[in-house]
C-alpha positions, -999 to +999 in steps of 0.1 A: +212+147-044+210+182-030+247+186-023+253+205-056+224+229-052+234+234-015+269+245-025+256+268-053+230+284-031+256+290-004+279+307-028+250+328-042+236+338-008+272+347+004+272+376-021+246+395+000+271+414+021+253+448+020+242+474+045+212+496+046+182+488+025+180+458+002+174+474-033+172+458-067+206+474-075+226+457-047+206+425-049+210+420-087+242+400-086+232+377-057+197+370-071+212+362-105+235+337-089+205+322-070+186+319-103+216+302-120+219+278-091+182+267-094+184+263-132+216+243-130+199+221-105+174+212-132+145+231-117+117+239-143+124+272-161+089+286-155+090+276-119+123+294-114+109+326-131+079+327-107+101+319-077+126+347-085+098+372-091+084+365-056+118+367-039+127+400-056+093+415-047+097+405-010+133+415-007+135+448-026+132+478-003+125+457+028+134+475+060+162+457+078+156+443+112+179+458+137+209+435+146+201+411+118+225+412+088+209+418+054+223+385+040+205+367+068+172+383+059+177+373+023+184+337+034+151+338+054+132+350+023+147+323+000+141+297+027+104+306+030+099+307-007+116+274-013+092+258+012+063+275-006+077+262-039+078+226-027+044+227-010+034+215+024+042+179+033+012+157+036+020+121+045-015+114+058-034+085+041-071+084+045-083+049+053-118+036+046-140+026+075-157-002+057-137-027+036-101-026+026-084+007+015-070+002-020-038+021-029-026+020-065+010+027-074+018+037-110+049+050-128+075+043-155+096+012-156+127+014-134+113+041-111+113+018-081+075+009-079+080-027-066+105-017-039+083+013-029+053-011-027+073-031-001+083+000+018+048+013+018+035-020+031+061-020+059+049+015+068+013+003+070+025-024+094+039+004+116+005+021+116-012-010+128-027-019+094-028-054+078-017-049+042-018-072+012+003-066-019-009-074-054+016-082-081-001-066-111+031-058-131+027-087-157+051-070-182+080-079-160+079-114-144+109-105-122+087-079-105+063-107-094+091-127-079+106-095-063+073-087-046+070-123-033+104-120-017+095-087-001+063-103+012+083-131+028+107-106+044+079-086+058+055-115+065+029-099+043+007-119+019+011-113-018-015-120-044+003-132-076-008-151-107+008-166-137+015-137-161+010-158-192-024-148-207-036-130-176-054-097-175-038-072-150-072-057-144-086-090-133-055-097-112-061-064-093-098-072-088-092-107-076-064-094-053-089-071-036-114-100-032-086-121-017-078-093+008-115-093+019-114-130+025-082-129+045-094-099+066-067-076+053-076-039+056-051-023+031-044-034-005-014-020-024-014-025-062+019-028-080+010-020-115+030-023-147+053+005-162+068+013-195+101+030-205+080+060-215+044+072-213+023+056-241-014+050-248-013+013-240+000+019-205-025+047-198-054+026-211-045-003-189-042+020-158-075+037-166-092+003-168-078-007-134-089+026-119-124+021-134-129-016-124-111-016-090-118+020-079-087+026-058-091+051-030-056+065-034-034+067-066+003+075-061+028+082-089+062+068-081+086+093-095+123+086-101+142+118-090+172+108-111+154+115-143+151+152-136+126+172-156+114+140-174+100+129-141+081+161-137+067+157-173+057+121-166+040+131-134+020+157-153+009+131-179-001+105-153-020+132-134-040+142-165-050+106-170-056+093-135-060+124-112-032+115-088-036+118-050+002+122-044+037+116-055+063+093-040+098+105-049+124+077-051+162+077-052+167+109-034+200+094-021+214+094-056+238+120-070+216+135-097+204+172-095+175+178-072+154+199-096+125+174-099+117+176-062+116+214-064+094+214-095+069+186-093+044+203-069+043+235-089+040+218-123+014+192-113-003+206-083+000+172-067+017+170-032+048+148-025+037+123+001+069+103+007+105+102-004+127+071-008+163+075+005+178+040-002+171+004-010+163-007+026+127-012+033+127+012+062+140+041+041+106+056+031+102+089+049+074+114+050+081+144+028+090+174+049+100+204+028+113+224+059+139+197+066+150+194+030+152+231+025+171+234+058+197+210+045+199+227+011+207+261+028+232+246+053+208+248+083+210+211+090+181+188+100+180+184+138+145+167+136+159+141+112+190+136+135+168+131+165+145+106+147+176+087+135+189+086+171+155+075+184+156+044+161+192+036+167+198+043+204+190+019+232+175+041+259+188+019+288+223+017+273+223+055+267+213+061+303+242+040+315+266+058+292+254+091+304+259+081+341+295+069+333+304+101+314+289+122+342+314+105+365+342+112+341+345+075+331+351+068+294+370+038+280+374+022+246+343-001+252+322+031+256+338+045+225+331+013+205+294+014+216+291+049+204+306+040+170+281+011+166+252+035+174+265+061+150+267+035+122+230+025+128+220+062+124+235+064+089+267+074+071+291+099+084+283+123+056+246+120+062+250+127+099+272+157+092+246+171+068+220+170+095+240+190+121+237+228+116+269+243+102+286+209+099+277+203+062+302+230+053+329+207+067+322+181+040+353+194+022+374+179+050+363+145+039+372+149+002+391+118-009+384+101+024+360+072+028+348+083+063+327+052+068+356+029+060+378+049+085+351+044+112+350+007+104+388+005+106+388+022+140+361-003+152+383-032+139+412-020+159+392-019+191+376-053+184+411-068+182+419-057+218+412-077+249+386-064+274+415-055+297+432-034+270+400-016+262+396-006+299+432+005+301+448+013+267+481+023+284+488-014+289+493-018+252+530-022+247+549-029+215+541-067+214+504-061+221+504-033+195+517-057+169+492-084+178+463-059+176+475-045+143+477-080+128+442-089+140+427-056+126+447-057+093+464-024+100+499-011+108+511-009+144+514+029+142+476+030+134+470+014+168+493+038+185+476+067+168+441+055+179+453+053+216+467+088+214+435+101+199+415+083+226+437+098+254+428+133+243+391+124+240+390+107+274+407+137+291+382+160+274+352+139+286+366+139+321+370+176+322+336+182+307+318+160+333+319+188+358+312+217+334+279+235+328+261+229+295+273+263+281+309+255+290+306+222+273+294+238+241+323+263+242+348+235+246+332+214+218+334+244+195+372+239+194+371+203+183+370+212+146+405+228+150+417+196+166+406+175+136+378+157+155+355+159+125+379+142+102+376+104+110+411+099+096+428+127+117+445+125+151+436+149+178+465+172+185+481+161+217+516+169+231+542+142+226+548+121+257+585+119+267+613+116+242+602+084+224+610+058+251+582+039+268+568+056+299+568+038+332+535+033+351+546+061+375+553+085+347+520+077+330+501+084+363+520+116+368+510+128+333+474+118+340+474+140+371+489+169+351+461+166+326+435+166+353+451+196+369+450+215+337+413+207+332+406+220+367+424+252+359+403+257+328+371+251+348+382+276+375+389+303+348+355+297+333+338+301+367+357+333+374+346+347+340+310+339+348+312+356+382+327+387+366+297+392+343+281+378+311+305+364+286+306+386+255 
């Protein structure tokens, strides 16, 4: 969702290539571009006006910090003001000490209330709570069935009644009573929605609030609807006094103005954001991480959290020990592919690595996830012996592997060549210091390592005829010798003084 605004802001901030003081004269063009970027991202007009006024006041005439470029200082100002614009993240939910805590979800039809109800219930389980969900959306019978299915998946009880002739207010009240009988300490009410805000909907929600007295009322906001979502949040807040907003569909391709506007327009904090259909994809709202991705700074915290959920610590330790010894085969490569797929899509991961989101243009027209899946398919078609020693793959084996993976034989050959370069790099890095490893990795982009469909640049082996085992061993020793030479040069540089 924030890809478009990220590109626009990057272009706008790139115009601040000035020296000396930052004055209104030399900032005018760049700030105008920032303003245009925010408006085109569907940020509320009044919010943009206030934002630009604060940025201009802070930036104009500010003394430059020595050794820090003026454009970097402008980025810092814009970064801080965007965080201020979105408000502080507050994922905390206050639970009652006596009796069940009642959480009421409201919103327009199609905003994702029922799915969010399941996501929130799953989050309650993670906090050690015992939730119960109440199907109070009697306008849409499918919502009742959907909530029952979610309850079965999560092993959470669902209070549901026949929608025919049933009062949603009484359904909510009986649902809370049922939770007390079952010893459930959290009740989540999935209320009805409409295609637009109307008096009938608001009257029903007010009655539920009056009779059931929920402790927390959250508005489920569809980020794809842009400024309509902000207007709806304002209307619901005026009627119900919301405690927070849950922004859904942030993984969509609409403009991200709603997320930037809702706090300023309504005064209500964003509690959580939905990033997909899976029940685990409900994340606490963290403006620093979102703004960091918008400005191309990445999201290291999000990357670490994704790795924590996806990586098996024991397996990671074994992999680390093998790589420290310079051992790396196609089995290890496959395990890393499987782990990466658990962490999210290639594009998402690149967006979380500082500086890497700018390389998204390399993936234009390429389905990176399909390429990764194709590589895994090729490795899966190999025997354990071939994975341990890819040099044993001759023409007949290459054809067999290609047939099993549904690819061409040259694709298998290309993967082996790519892996050869990677294995040689891992072996040479095993004896390097951390800084030397970083320096070596910095050259991977030039080698095409960040394009899943590219082959690492490696010198051709021989004249086209198949190498004998002795020739392969000789070339292997030459590669290792070259790696040792590079290490020696790096050690000599360090002894000669600090690297500029």
